[in-house]
TIVEXLO-647770 format. One record per residue (C-alpha): x, y, z; residue in one letter. Coordinates in nm, 4 decimals, padded with zeros to 6 digits. Example, Ala and Ser with C-alpha at 12.3 -4.5 7.8 and 13.67 -1.06 7.14 Angstrom:
2
((01.2300,-00.4500,00.7800),A)
((01.3670,-00.1060,00.7140),S)
# end
This chain:
505
((08.5180,-02.6618,-03.3244),M)
((08.8892,-02.5908,-03.3512),E)
((09.0377,-02.4269,-03.0445),G)
((08.7411,-02.4874,-02.8162),E)
((08.7922,-02.6164,-02.4610),T)
((08.5402,-02.8409,-02.2884),V)
((08.4978,-02.7224,-01.9281),L)
((08.2334,-02.9699,-01.8126),S)
((07.9712,-03.2117,-01.9414),Q)
((07.6823,-03.3961,-01.7796),Y)
((07.3287,-03.5230,-01.8442),T)
((06.9929,-03.3759,-01.7434),L)
((06.6531,-03.5453,-01.7164),E)
((06.3233,-03.3599,-01.7007),S)
((05.9821,-03.5306,-01.7336),D)
((06.1216,-03.8076,-01.9504),G)
((06.3390,-03.5791,-02.1648),I)
((06.7081,-03.6685,-02.1477),V)
((06.9559,-03.4034,-02.2651),A)
((07.3351,-03.3818,-02.2650),D)
((07.4990,-03.0569,-02.1522),V)
((07.8445,-02.9506,-02.2688),I)
((08.0001,-02.6345,-02.1248),I)
((08.2792,-02.5134,-02.3491),R)
((08.4899,-02.2105,-02.4159),R)
((08.4700,-02.1173,-02.7841),V)
((08.7152,-01.8789,-02.9579),P)
((08.5478,-01.5489,-03.0405),G)
((08.2711,-01.5796,-02.7799),M)
((08.2801,-01.3362,-02.4882),S)
((08.1423,-01.5953,-02.2432),V)
((08.1588,-01.9768,-02.2444),P)
((07.8789,-02.1709,-02.4156),Q)
((07.6224,-02.3869,-02.2392),Y)
((07.5294,-02.6305,-02.5162),F)
((07.2166,-02.8421,-02.4594),V)
((07.1771,-03.1402,-02.6897),N)
((06.8001,-03.1965,-02.6852),L)
((06.6289,-03.4920,-02.8564),P)
((06.5612,-03.4129,-03.2211),N)
((06.1928,-03.3961,-03.3214),I)
((06.1178,-03.3891,-03.6962),D)
((05.8583,-03.1537,-03.8436),E)
((05.5982,-03.4261,-03.8945),G)
((05.6155,-03.5431,-03.5338),T)
((05.6071,-03.1843,-03.4074),Y)
((05.2937,-03.1171,-03.6162),A)
((05.1373,-03.4282,-03.4648),L)
((05.2120,-03.3000,-03.1138),L)
((05.0401,-02.9697,-03.1981),K)
((04.7272,-03.1474,-03.3191),S)
((04.7339,-03.3730,-03.0122),L)
((04.7459,-03.0627,-02.7958),R)
((04.4245,-02.9323,-02.9527),I)
((04.2611,-03.2737,-02.9112),E)
((04.3494,-03.2894,-02.5398),L)
((04.2177,-02.9382,-02.4738),I)
((03.8865,-03.0496,-02.6251),R)
((03.8736,-03.3884,-02.4485),E)
((03.9895,-03.3043,-02.0926),I)
((03.9341,-02.9294,-02.0412),P)
((03.9029,-02.9574,-01.6614),E)
((04.2350,-03.1395,-01.6234),K)
((04.4006,-02.8915,-01.8594),I)
((04.2716,-02.6051,-01.6447),Q)
((04.3987,-02.7719,-01.3251),Q)
((04.7447,-02.8294,-01.4714),L)
((04.7672,-02.4758,-01.6110),S)
((04.7337,-02.3415,-01.2559),T)
((04.9844,-02.5837,-01.1065),G)
((04.8149,-02.9184,-01.0553),G)
((04.9413,-03.2081,-00.8465),T)
((05.2150,-03.4609,-00.9197),D)
((04.9457,-03.7246,-00.9679),Q)
((04.7560,-03.5104,-01.2204),Q)
((05.0799,-03.4454,-01.4043),K)
((05.1618,-03.8180,-01.4214),Q)
((04.8084,-03.9021,-01.5378),E)
((04.8454,-03.6474,-01.8189),F)
((05.1838,-03.7887,-01.9255),L)
((05.0442,-04.1453,-01.9220),D)
((04.7479,-04.0364,-02.1357),L)
((04.9756,-03.8682,-02.3893),V)
((05.1985,-04.1774,-02.4083),I)
((04.8935,-04.3987,-02.4700),T)
((04.7754,-04.1729,-02.7535),K)
((05.1245,-04.1570,-02.9048),L)
((05.1539,-04.5354,-02.9005),Q)
((04.8417,-04.5611,-03.1172),S)
((04.9444,-04.2783,-03.3493),L)
((05.3154,-04.3632,-03.3777),L)
((05.3659,-04.7369,-03.3203),P)
((05.7045,-04.9070,-03.2875),N)
((05.8858,-04.6251,-03.1087),L)
((06.0980,-04.6904,-02.8010),T)
((05.9591,-04.6332,-02.4515),E)
((06.2222,-04.3584,-02.4020),E)
((06.0997,-04.1789,-02.7155),T)
((05.7362,-04.1893,-02.6024),Y)
((05.8312,-04.0452,-02.2632),R)
((06.0423,-03.7764,-02.4276),S)
((05.7639,-03.6699,-02.6654),L)
((05.5082,-03.6668,-02.3827),A)
((05.7437,-03.4519,-02.1734),G)
((05.7957,-03.2141,-02.4667),T)
((05.4199,-03.1667,-02.5079),L)
((05.3773,-03.1140,-02.1321),F)
((05.6504,-02.8482,-02.1274),H)
((05.4955,-02.6648,-02.4220),E)
((05.1451,-02.6674,-02.2744),M)
((05.2183,-02.5942,-01.9094),F)
((05.5812,-02.4893,-01.8801),G)
((05.8501,-02.2911,-02.0566),L)
((05.9219,-02.5231,-02.3478),G)
((06.2888,-02.6126,-02.3877),E)
((06.3784,-02.3946,-02.0881),I)
((06.2065,-02.6485,-01.8609),E)
((06.4882,-02.8943,-01.9341),V)
((06.7676,-02.6624,-01.8214),I)
((06.5530,-02.5545,-01.5240),D)
((06.6207,-02.9054,-01.3899),S)
((06.9960,-02.8288,-01.3764),D)
((07.0837,-02.7814,-01.0083),D)
((07.4138,-02.6199,-01.1128),N)
((07.2296,-02.3108,-01.2352),L)
((07.1360,-02.0092,-01.0236),E)
((06.9629,-01.7980,-01.2898),D)
((06.8006,-01.8472,-01.6301),I)
((06.7476,-01.5303,-01.8347),V)
((06.5400,-01.4617,-02.1476),V)
((06.6170,-01.1091,-02.2718),N)
((06.4080,-01.1163,-02.5925),N)
((06.3394,-01.3312,-02.9004),S)
((06.6490,-01.2081,-03.0855),K)
((06.9138,-01.3336,-02.8427),T)
((06.9965,-01.6706,-02.6929),N)
((06.8943,-01.7655,-02.3420),V)
((07.1627,-01.6930,-02.0800),L)
((07.2271,-01.8884,-01.7595),V)
((07.4337,-01.8249,-01.4475),Y)
((07.6290,-02.1372,-01.3489),H)
((07.7458,-02.1843,-00.9895),R)
((08.0974,-02.2739,-01.1073),K)
((08.1435,-02.0975,-01.4415),F)
((07.9354,-01.7802,-01.4019),G)
((07.7416,-01.6387,-01.6976),W)
((07.7076,-01.8718,-01.9967),L)
((07.5307,-01.8346,-02.3311),E)
((07.3083,-02.1286,-02.4250),T)
((07.2227,-02.2558,-02.7707),N)
((06.8510,-02.2101,-02.6915),L)
((06.6373,-01.9228,-02.8141),R)
((06.2659,-01.8459,-02.7841),I)
((06.2237,-01.7137,-03.1357),D)
((05.8891,-01.5319,-03.1001),E)
((05.7973,-01.2445,-02.8680),E)
((05.4444,-01.3815,-02.8496),E)
((05.5762,-01.7118,-02.7177),K)
((05.7773,-01.5368,-02.4425),I)
((05.4606,-01.3471,-02.3455),E)
((05.2621,-01.6730,-02.3412),N)
((05.5204,-01.8333,-02.1115),Y)
((05.5022,-01.5321,-01.8786),A)
((05.1211,-01.5605,-01.8731),E)
((05.1485,-01.9326,-01.7895),Q)
((05.3769,-01.8518,-01.4961),I)
((05.1329,-01.5872,-01.3739),A)
((04.8380,-01.8303,-01.3925),R)
((05.0254,-02.0824,-01.1790),R)
((05.0343,-01.8340,-00.8907),V)
((04.6940,-01.6750,-00.9471),G)
((04.8336,-01.3556,-01.0995),R)
((04.8136,-01.1740,-01.4326),Q)
((05.0640,-01.0088,-01.6625),I)
((04.9174,-00.7920,-01.9380),T)
((04.9967,-00.4790,-02.1361),I)
((04.8166,-00.2805,-01.8644),L)
((05.0030,-00.4717,-01.5911),N)
((05.3354,-00.5522,-01.7625),P)
((05.5420,-00.6525,-01.4554),L)
((05.5380,-00.9885,-01.2778),L)
((05.7246,-01.0932,-00.9648),D)
((05.6213,-01.4419,-00.8544),A)
((05.7423,-01.7442,-00.6636),Q)
((05.6641,-02.0887,-00.8043),L)
((05.5706,-02.3922,-00.5972),L)
((05.9234,-02.5351,-00.6366),N)
((06.0678,-02.2188,-00.4778),G)
((06.1982,-02.0596,-00.8002),D)
((06.1472,-01.6831,-00.8181),R)
((06.0358,-01.5451,-01.1546),V)
((06.0385,-01.1877,-01.2794),N)
((05.8863,-01.1022,-01.6178),A)
((05.8399,-00.7792,-01.8128),T)
((05.6520,-00.7053,-02.1352),L)
((05.7352,-00.4756,-02.4275),F)
((05.7382,-00.1733,-02.4418),P)
((05.8299,-00.1497,-02.0706),I)
((06.1337,-00.3615,-02.1614),S)
((06.2224,-00.1800,-02.4812),T)
((06.4038,-00.4604,-02.6658),K)
((06.1395,-00.7269,-02.6107),G)
((05.9661,-00.9398,-02.3496),N)
((06.1824,-01.0802,-02.0711),T)
((06.1745,-01.3661,-01.8208),I)
((06.4247,-01.4028,-01.5343),D)
((06.4212,-01.7187,-01.3228),I)
((06.6145,-01.7170,-00.9930),R)
((06.6421,-02.0868,-00.9132),K)
((06.5792,-02.2164,-00.5639),F)
((06.8598,-02.4408,-00.4409),R)
((06.7115,-02.7879,-00.3756),A)
((06.9568,-02.8521,-00.0910),E)
((07.0109,-02.5295,00.1056),P)
((07.3625,-02.4119,00.1796),W)
((07.4878,-02.5292,00.5157),T)
((07.7365,-02.4004,00.7687),L)
((07.9804,-02.6750,00.6649),V)
((07.9460,-02.5695,00.2981),D)
((08.0312,-02.2113,00.3916),F)
((08.3313,-02.3141,00.6007),L)
((08.4632,-02.5501,00.3337),Q)
((08.4137,-02.2894,00.0587),N)
((08.5831,-02.0212,00.2707),K)
((08.2678,-01.8079,00.2558),T)
((08.3198,-01.7513,00.6275),I)
((08.6062,-01.8415,00.8589),S)
((08.5588,-02.0743,01.1545),A)
((08.6712,-01.7981,01.3910),E)
((08.4136,-01.5493,01.2554),A)
((08.1435,-01.8183,01.2616),A)
((08.2248,-01.9027,01.6260),A)
((08.2051,-01.5331,01.7161),F)
((07.8609,-01.4979,01.5512),L)
((07.7440,-01.8225,01.7130),W)
((07.8322,-01.6802,02.0536),Q)
((07.6557,-01.3518,01.9720),A)
((07.3400,-01.5398,01.8700),I)
((07.3478,-01.7677,02.1747),E)
((07.3495,-01.4630,02.4019),Y)
((07.0672,-01.2968,02.2065),E)
((07.2477,-01.0167,02.0284),L)
((07.0823,-00.8868,01.7107),S)
((07.2277,-00.8254,01.3651),F)
((07.1532,-00.7321,01.0041),I)
((07.3074,-00.9152,00.7088),V)
((07.3838,-00.6773,00.4243),T)
((07.5329,-00.6983,00.0772),G)
((07.4677,-00.6312,-00.2896),G)
((07.2330,-00.8185,-00.5232),T)
((07.3036,-01.1952,-00.5373),A)
((07.5785,-01.1636,-00.2759),S)
((07.4260,-01.4467,-00.0721),G)
((07.2616,-01.2432,00.2055),K)
((06.9654,-01.4747,00.2577),T)
((07.1770,-01.7898,00.2409),S)
((07.4156,-01.6440,00.4999),L)
((07.1253,-01.5416,00.7240),L)
((06.9792,-01.8915,00.6909),N)
((07.3066,-02.0502,00.7997),V)
((07.3523,-01.8157,01.0963),L)
((07.0026,-01.8457,01.2445),I)
((07.0667,-02.2191,01.2712),G)
((07.2716,-02.1232,01.5810),F)
((06.9549,-02.0245,01.7702),I)
((06.8931,-02.2551,02.0691),P)
((06.6252,-02.5203,01.9997),P)
((06.4031,-02.4244,02.2955),N)
((06.3231,-02.0803,02.1524),Q)
((06.0405,-01.9766,01.9212),R)
((06.1550,-01.8449,01.5838),I)
((05.9231,-01.6480,01.3556),I)
((06.0438,-01.5731,01.0018),T)
((05.8817,-01.3194,00.7686),I)
((05.9593,-01.3211,00.3957),E)
((05.8326,-01.2047,00.0578),D)
((05.9510,-01.5276,-00.1027),T)
((06.0065,-01.8520,00.0820),E)
((06.3848,-01.8932,00.1014),E)
((06.4744,-01.9611,00.4653),L)
((06.4955,-02.3301,00.5604),V)
((06.5588,-02.4438,00.9188),L)
((06.5938,-02.7906,01.0751),P)
((06.2517,-02.9506,01.1223),K)
((06.2825,-02.9964,01.4993),F)
((06.3205,-02.6239,01.5728),L)
((06.0215,-02.4262,01.7083),H)
((05.9787,-02.2357,01.3827),W)
((05.6784,-02.0460,01.2419),V)
((05.7364,-01.9231,00.8833),P)
((05.5144,-01.6361,00.7604),L)
((05.4870,-01.5203,00.3976),L)
((05.3560,-01.1969,00.2478),T)
((05.0848,-01.2108,-00.0183),R)
((05.0320,-00.9976,-00.3275),Q)
((04.6848,-00.8535,-00.3976),P)
((04.4639,-01.0441,-00.6420),N)
((04.3508,-00.9124,-00.9807),A)
((04.0889,-00.6950,-00.8064),E)
((04.3519,-00.5452,-00.5763),G)
((04.2271,-00.7317,-00.2687),K)
((04.3775,-00.9773,-00.0225),G)
((04.7243,-00.8222,00.0133),E)
((04.9230,-00.9128,00.3248),V)
((05.2309,-00.6911,00.3620),T)
((05.5519,-00.7455,00.5534),M)
((05.4434,-00.4727,00.7928),L)
((05.1162,-00.6601,00.8569),D)
((05.3118,-00.9735,00.9426),L)
((05.5657,-00.7869,01.1547),L)
((05.2950,-00.6277,01.3689),V)
((05.1092,-00.9576,01.3989),N)
((05.4240,-01.1561,01.4845),S)
((05.4832,-00.9448,01.7949),L)
((05.1582,-01.0911,01.9317),R)
((05.2921,-01.4451,01.8823),M)
((05.5475,-01.4293,02.1629),R)
((05.8586,-01.4744,01.9472),P)
((06.1965,-01.5343,02.1089),D)
((06.3700,-01.4585,01.7803),R)
((06.2264,-01.2552,01.4911),L)
((06.3750,-01.2931,01.1409),V)
((06.2817,-01.0651,00.8497),V)
((06.3827,-01.1623,00.4972),G)
((06.4499,-00.8081,00.3807),E)
((06.3929,-00.4554,00.5100),I)
((06.2957,-00.2179,00.2290),R)
((06.0677,00.0498,00.3725),R)
((06.0630,00.2896,00.6642),R)
((05.7585,00.1267,00.8255),E)
((05.9266,-00.2158,00.8263),E)
((06.2463,-00.0756,00.9778),A)
((06.0517,00.1160,01.2426),E)
((05.8554,-00.1915,01.3499),T)
((06.1643,-00.4107,01.3534),L)
((06.3631,-00.1663,01.5671),F)
((06.0684,-00.1173,01.8001),E)
((06.0731,-00.4944,01.8506),A)
((06.4483,-00.4771,01.9160),L)
((06.4028,-00.1943,02.1653),M)
((06.1405,-00.3967,02.3561),T)
((06.3762,-00.6886,02.4129),G)
((06.3307,-00.9130,02.1095),H)
((06.6303,-01.0586,01.9288),S)
((06.5920,-00.9628,01.5622),V)
((06.7727,-01.0588,01.2423),Y)
((06.7174,-00.9261,00.8914),A)
((06.8748,-00.8566,00.5537),T)
((06.9107,-00.5207,00.3848),M)
((07.0732,-00.3955,00.0645),H)
((07.3999,-00.2061,00.1123),A)
((07.7632,-00.2628,00.0197),E)
((07.9210,-00.2083,00.3640),T)
((07.8297,-00.1983,00.7311),A)
((07.8735,00.1789,00.7445),Q)
((07.6307,00.2180,00.4545),Q)
((07.3663,00.0300,00.6558),I)
((07.4020,00.2746,00.9449),V)
((07.3827,00.5655,00.7002),N)
((07.0717,00.4214,00.5311),R)
((06.8941,00.3666,00.8605),L)
((06.9681,00.7217,00.9781),L)
((06.8923,00.8960,00.6472),S)
((06.5797,00.9495,00.4364),D)
((06.3601,00.7736,00.3508),P)
((06.4021,00.5422,00.6557),I)
((06.5339,00.8098,00.8940),N)
((06.5301,00.6240,01.2266),L)
((06.6380,00.7979,01.5485),P)
((07.0010,00.7355,01.6468),E)
((06.8948,00.5825,01.9772),I)
((06.7098,00.3061,01.7907),E)
((06.9883,00.2335,01.5424),V)
((07.2347,00.2222,01.8336),A)
((07.0413,-00.0757,01.9722),S)
((07.1588,-00.2859,01.6760),L)
((07.4567,-00.4946,01.7810),D)
((07.6200,-00.6303,01.4657),L)
((07.6237,-00.5976,01.0874),I)
((07.7481,-00.8856,00.8722),V)
((07.8354,-00.7946,00.5124),T)
((07.8117,-01.0526,00.2335),A)
((08.0172,-00.9930,-00.0800),F)
((08.0221,-01.1495,-00.4245),R)
((08.3481,-01.1273,-00.6182),Q)
((08.2137,-01.1547,-00.9743),R)
((08.5524,-01.1864,-01.1416),R)
((08.6383,-01.5024,-00.9483),L)
((08.2806,-01.6195,-00.8948),G)
((08.3186,-01.6447,-00.5151),I)
((08.1117,-01.5233,-00.2193),R)
((08.2704,-01.4115,00.1064),R)
((08.1801,-01.2474,00.4352),V)
((08.3383,-00.9088,00.3692),L)
((08.3149,-00.7801,00.7246),E)
((08.1635,-00.8396,01.0657),V)
((08.1199,-00.5095,01.2464),A)
((07.9603,-00.3865,01.5681),E)
((07.7613,-00.0647,01.5861),V)
((07.8949,00.1666,01.8543),E)
((07.8505,00.5202,01.9808),E)
((08.1552,00.7462,01.9723),A)
((08.2328,01.1107,02.0442),M)
((08.3169,01.3285,01.7443),S)
((08.3559,01.7065,01.7560),A)
((08.1846,01.7127,02.0932),G)
((07.8787,01.5138,01.9884),K)
((07.7861,01.1470,01.9961),V)
((07.7669,00.9763,01.6588),E)
((07.7256,00.6180,01.5406),L)
((08.0070,00.4344,01.3697),R)
((08.1015,00.0759,01.2955),V)
((08.3930,-00.1116,01.4474),N)
((08.5147,-00.3844,01.2120),N)
((08.5904,-00.7031,01.4041),L)
((08.6557,-00.9307,01.1038),F)
((08.7570,-00.8273,00.7515),Q)
((08.8079,-01.0192,00.4261),W)
((09.1503,-00.9635,00.2694),K)
((09.1298,-00.9972,-00.1075),A)
((09.5015,-01.0535,-00.1660),R)
((09.5200,-01.3607,00.0578),T)
((09.1518,-01.4600,00.0338),D)
((09.1296,-01.4862,00.4126),T)
((08.8894,-01.3462,00.6698),I)
((09.1079,-01.1980,00.9393),E)
((09.0312,-01.0811,01.2911),K)
((09.0814,-00.7089,01.3358),S)
((09.3339,-00.5670,01.5780),L)
((09.0534,-00.3472,01.7079),S)
((08.8904,-00.5334,01.9995),P)
((08.5179,-00.5737,02.0471),S)
((08.3774,-00.3242,02.2953),V)
((08.0005,-00.3396,02.2610),K)
((07.9565,-00.7124,02.1970),V)
((08.2065,-00.8119,02.4644),Q)
((08.0433,-00.5915,02.7277),S)
((07.6919,-00.7081,02.6366),K)
((07.7855,-01.0765,02.6609),I)
((07.9533,-01.0124,02.9963),E)
((07.6375,-00.8326,03.1126),L)
((07.3916,-01.0953,02.9878),Y)
((07.5910,-01.4074,03.0762),S)
((07.7938,-01.3126,03.3823),G)
((08.1011,-01.4599,03.2137),L)
((08.4428,-01.3019,03.2516),T)
((08.6537,-01.2070,02.9513),A)
((08.8631,-01.5236,02.9848),S)
((08.5497,-01.7395,03.0159),E)
((08.4065,-01.5785,02.7030),I)
((08.7286,-01.6678,02.5195),Q)
((08.7094,-02.0275,02.6482),D)
((08.3511,-02.0456,02.5209),D)
((08.4661,-01.9232,02.1791),L)
((08.7414,-02.1848,02.1707),N)
((08.4889,-02.4600,02.2461),Q)
((08.2639,-02.3426,01.9637),K)
((08.5635,-02.3269,01.7313),L)
((08.6484,-02.6912,01.8102),K)
((08.2919,-02.8005,01.7322),V)
((08.2925,-02.6117,01.4008),L)
((08.6258,-02.7592,01.2932),N)
((08.5023,-03.1064,01.3943),W)
((08.1898,-03.0624,01.1750),M)
((08.4074,-02.9674,00.8788),V)
((08.6500,-03.2577,00.9338),R)
((08.3623,-03.5036,00.9377),H)
((08.1823,-03.3286,00.6488),K)
((07.8374,-03.3198,00.8037),L)
((07.6186,-03.3489,00.4950),P)
((07.3022,-03.1472,00.5494),N)
((07.1003,-02.9010,00.7533),L)
((06.9453,-03.1667,00.9741),E)
((07.2718,-03.3284,01.0834),S)
((07.4287,-02.9903,01.1628),I)
((07.1124,-02.8933,01.3495),G)
((07.1326,-03.2094,01.5614),L)
((07.4919,-03.1292,01.6604),V)
((07.3997,-02.7727,01.7564),L)
((07.1043,-02.9136,01.9499),N)
((07.3425,-03.1465,02.1376),D)
((07.5682,-02.8508,02.2132),Y)
((07.2895,-02.6699,02.3961),Y)
((07.1430,-02.9751,02.5742),I)
((07.4371,-03.2155,02.6223),F)
((07.7297,-02.9767,02.5955),K)
((07.9874,-03.1687,02.8032),D)
((07.9068,-03.4945,02.6278),R)
((07.9421,-03.3369,02.2841),L)
((08.2675,-03.1604,02.3695),L)
((08.4090,-03.4887,02.5001),D)
((08.3120,-03.6627,02.1735),A)
((08.4678,-03.3800,01.9711),V)
((08.7876,-03.4059,02.1766),E)
((08.8007,-03.7799,02.0971),K)
((08.7197,-03.7010,01.7325),D)
((08.4283,-03.9466,01.7163),L)
((08.2241,-03.9452,01.3946),D)
((07.8699,-03.8095,01.3670),F)
((07.6989,-04.1484,01.3990),Q)
((07.8955,-04.2262,01.7149),A)
((07.7996,-03.8896,01.8636),V)
((07.4296,-03.9552,01.7968),Q)
((07.4548,-04.2952,01.9703),R)
((07.5871,-04.1439,02.2920),L)
# end
């Protein structure tokens, strides 16, 4: 098309289906286009696939039932092989690639989300959104933001069927009487679906894609999500068992930031994480017990709430307690009771600034006593700049008590702040009071020794970035070395040895 600009192009593969993706800016369109060039299937072949579907349901009902509720990789491959064998007898002389593509298409229609399954394999996407049958599917791309695809689910009934298939996979239901679905799939993707007339313009499906390779500390430092100086400060706070909440708006990266920061916890301590959906990922060698809430079944039985898990976790002798998200008063009360009894706790919570978190905790409906909220040490605010498509740590603040009009009140003292004009995270001129004094109390270090410790951590962080440590495990091994073989690691960092050389020491 005249005037269009190609921004990116690449190839996807999903269950034998190969598709080319072209991302382009088209004159007259409000957002760029995500064009998926799927293999063309003529009407005759598509009709054959529909009849083959009916035949398979009749021939192998048990396997169909198993696959409709998830199934195993082996069952999936056996189904695809069976379909290919049948296609070879019905449509001879096709290429092997065509047979695999047709088998994958049938599999996606029977057990998945049709054409959407192909773009679900795109690791560049964060969200896939179906608003109704009258509009094209939208996607959120990590680099280019919101894009409009050339795909459309053209029947409301089909969108509802896809939502029902998702619900069956996780043992749930979505019906006119129960028109809302919030579910996590086995691959980690989180799916929300709504049915008409609750969603007034049609049935909807929203897929929040789970990142196959979790964000790492090196990723965040390279992307300028956090500065090395702020990361070193938070590392020191975590080492000396201070507690914090990560806050931010929707999709600001709260959980990813929390996941990166709790990697600083020493390896000889027991970590218990509590989540609604399984998002936190820690190095395998850490002493880590992940716990997950459970929704009630169709009869309303079997629910396990976050509060249930919080209360139970306190009987598991945790050194560090991590909660995916605080939403309710009961959860906040239990978490702060744990904090008050000497546990180090970390959590996420929705708010735009650190001060808003303090206000939310003190006000209805949570309404915690000031003495409990004062026990929280730090608040880290994640921020998503939608115009530029970037995520940043907006502020790192400590919670402190101060006199105002003759009474004690809680306020936040910003220690690090993101400056939009320069896109830098700068240290505040206001010195730390609470964190500094707590570290001195807990460690016995002097102010100058605390600064030396920060400088050492800063050197290690910069070394990890220079050598581009590739994944969670390698970064975890370095942090493990820091706690166990500190002098040896610092010597290697001073000599600027590479990661492999450090591991051979």
